[in-house]
C-alpha positions, 0 to 999 in steps of 0.5 A: 500500500502507498504511504499516502493512500489513505490521505488521497482516497479520503481527500485530506491530501491537498494539491496546489489549488486546494490549499486554503488561504485567507483573503484569497483572490482568483486569477484567470490566464488570457491566451492569445487568439492569434498565432503570430503578430502584435497586441495593439490594445487590451481593454478591461471590462466592467465586471463586478468583483474585478480586482486588476488586469495585467497585460503585455501592454504594461509589462510587470517588472521581472528579471530575464531568465534563459527560458523565454516562456517565463518572460510572461507579459514582457512583450506585445509580440505573439509567437504562437496561438495560446501564448499568455498575453494577460491575466485577470484577477477577481474576487471569485473564480466566476468573476475572473472567468467572466472578465476574461471572456469580456476582455477586449484585445486588439491584434495585428496578425501576421502570416504564420508558418506552422508546418513541419516538413523535411525540406523546410528552408529554415532547418538548422543545426542546434548546438546541443540536443536535450540532455546536453548530448551532441547534435550529430555523431558519426564514425566510419563511412556510413553512407558508402557502406550502407549503399554497398550493403546486400540487405538495406532498409531506407525508410521514413517514419513520422510521429505527431505532436503528443500532449502530456495531459496530467490529471491535475492541471498546472496550478499555483497558489502564490502569496507574498509575505510581509517582508517581501518573500514569496511562498507558492503551493505549486504543481511541479516535479521539483520544488528546488528548481522552481524556487531557484527560478522564481528567485531569479525572476523576481530578483530574490535570494533563494532562501526568501522563496519557498515552494511547497508541493507534497502531492502532485497529480501527474506531470509526465515531464510537463511540470519538470521545470517552471511553466508560465503559470507559476510566474503569472500567479506570483505576478498577480499576487504581487499586483493584487496585494493578496494571495492568488490562485491560478489554474490552467484549463485543459484547453490552455495546457495544450499550448502553454505548458509543453508537448512532445514535438512531432518528428520526421525520421529517416532510418537507413540500415545496411546489413550483411546477408546474415542480418549483421548490421554494417551501417546505421544512419538515423536522421531526425527533423523536429520543431521548436518555437520562436520563444524557446529552443527545445531540441528533442534528443530523438536519435541518441538511443540509436547510438547505444543499441546495436553493433555496427562499425559505420554509424551516423545520427543527426538532428535538425530543428526548425523554428515555427509559429507554434507553442514551445515543445518540451519534455514528455515521458521519455523524451527522445527515446520514445519517438526515436526508438519507435523509428529504430525498432520499426526499421529493425523489424523491416530489416528482419523481414528483408533479411528473412530473419526472426525479429528477435534473432536479428536483435540477438545477432546485433548485440554489442559487447560494449557501448557502440557510442562511447566504447565504455563497458555497460554497467549491466546489459540484459537486453537479450535476457529480456528478449528471451524471457519475453519470447518464452512468456509470450509464446513467440516460438509458435508464431507463423513468421509469414505476415497476413496469414492468421485470420479470424473472420474479418480480423487479421491477427499478428504479433510484434516485438521491439526493444526498449532502453533508457539511461540509468542516471544518478545525480547528486542529492542531499538528505537528512535523517533524524532519530527521535526519542520515541524510536521513530525516524524522519528522513527529509529531502526535497524530492517529488512524488508525482503519483509514481509512489516515490514517497513509499519507495523512499520509506522502504529504502530508508527503513532497510538502511536503518534496519527498522520497520517502515512504520517507524519511518516518516519521509518528508518531501515536496518542499524546497525548504528541505535538503536540496534534491533533483527533480522527478524526471529523466528516470533519475528520481528514486536512483538519486534520492534513494542513494542520498537517503541510504547514505544519510541513514548510514551516517545516522547509524554511525552517529548513534553508535558513536554517541552510545545511542543518545537521542535525538541524533541527526545526519545530513549527507550530500552525495555530490562527491561520491557521484562525481567520483564514480567509475565510467560505465555506460549505464542504461536500463533495457527491456523488450515489448511483445504485442498481439494486435487484431485488425478489422479489415472492414473498419480498420480498427485495431485492438491490442489483445495482449501486451507483455513487457520484460525489463532489466532495470537493476534492483526493483525496490517495490514490486507493486509500484514498479509494476504500476510504472511499467504498465502505465508506460506501456499503456501510454505506448498504446495511446501513442500507437493507436490514438494520440496526436495533436492536430494542427490547424494550418490556417489558425495555428492552433491544436484543434483537438485541445481537450480530452473529448477529442484528444484520445488516450487509452481507456480500460477497454483499450488495454485488455491484457497487459502485463510486465515482468523484470529480470533480476539484475545485480548492478554494483555500478549504479548507486547504493540500492543498485536501482535504475529508473523505471518511470519512462522505459515502459513507454519506450519501444511500445508503439513500435511493438504494436506497429510491428504486430499490425504489419505481421497481421496485415502485411501492410507497413504503416510508417506514420502514427497514430494507426487510426482506423481511417489510416489503417483502412486506407492502407488495406484498401490500397494493398487489396487486403480483404477477408 
């Protein structure tokens, strides 16, 4: 059971917008109605209860930071539809919404460019891609060797914009203290980074800003760093002279808080007749906004996956009149491994090999990108265990031959990988007179079960029962810790917790058991001094899909994931994370896409009525297992992150199953009924 389970189901666990505040006012953000141009005027309406209107016509005072999205209301120039151009503050939420509806804004619109295409004249080479990785890499002579390879695949895959859609919207309660300090209850994935950013924006010392977020209703990356809402709420509170609550609507979240960029990926795989890769070339084209550059690391996973002496990976970016893309669960790896693992499936058929066997034959001995040894790499174990559990040996390798009435049925496989990251963190452990312990650090639980796992980790290190341990998280006033993202949270926080608990036991021994006692440990030096290894988690997805040849409808009948992610600290919450990621992979494969209006520059389906995500009926039989993996080169627990690897490769496994079912290869997601039916008709597929 989760530590906070009772509080959540009884409603006593408070989220950002729910915290009480005396004399609170309500704000409502105003989004631009044009995609490019200038704001000429903003006229406030006469609405009872209206307190103030802030707009870009009279920019409030803030300090510049590197993220242009946080320069809220600082310019009259509009760079995308949905950009925040004003905020209204009123006595009630209803009055604020009415004032927003009646606010008169005059624009001077300009022509827009919102279409991502591979031949766009504005494509450029970013200095780095997300994560600080090199934009391009290469070795050998990939172009020449690819052209001379006896077995070749040269294909292009497309993935659409996808939106995070956490259950809890982005929301903030902001209040300025009498001495000029700032306290915010905010929905985010890391209170420390929000605190430090707000301190910069408002020219304050960090200790004068406090960010509180003990419970967060999901983020999937969109709350990884501060978004405009937290700055806007603080501005509104400063102008109103009282606490202010501000929450984004679901529609606003499709523009103002980030999304996964669409991608166009060209994969060229050259192999010998036995399927062993000779050349891998992976090129990605992506979009960013004019406000903030975000270059998704789409091809970086390809650098680590398979052995090939000749290699090339590239990223190209174009600035469009679109909202700023950002992190979404497993950024880079998710679209990139869809492309690579789909191409590997095509290569398997071209070479006449079983798709599992093809991956086995191209297993590297060391990291193909760096040459470093892997701290552990059990991809083959995942493939073999998954094949055995899934019944892969009974699969007819021929596509399009298994029929059940008007249904065509097939199975597919894809590999998964994600970096295993541990970064510095600080934790404090206290022993109390009553025999209990408190462990504190500014970690974040965004619904992943982090609070529960850290309790288990601390109890084990302290040789105590979990009921004797209280874990404090979600507050920037606690010891510094990294955000919940990049699958580094538990690995980093847990490492610091173990070290703090170990130090506490030493202190207790040295004092003869005198209470209370406290120990604080910063893991920066230890993490920095670790030996160099290629540290990654791996996995394998297996899927069975049934395709209705009359309607084009796809049903994923069953799905299995097998993962190698170090030591699994809490089997129950771990399985939840794996299955949750796989379920998002079902959505990616079959339904999720942001549909851009080329004329108005807006995502047309900007609500959950039209932006479809999987429901229970879409996930009929889904399960996850893991390999027992001992890795001594990670952290104090031997754990790798598990929050993101579940989605990586999942869509490719489903797409590969659809090909095996129909014999038709689809290279653009999502696989909606109209797209699938069109392909079936073009290829003459019928019952």
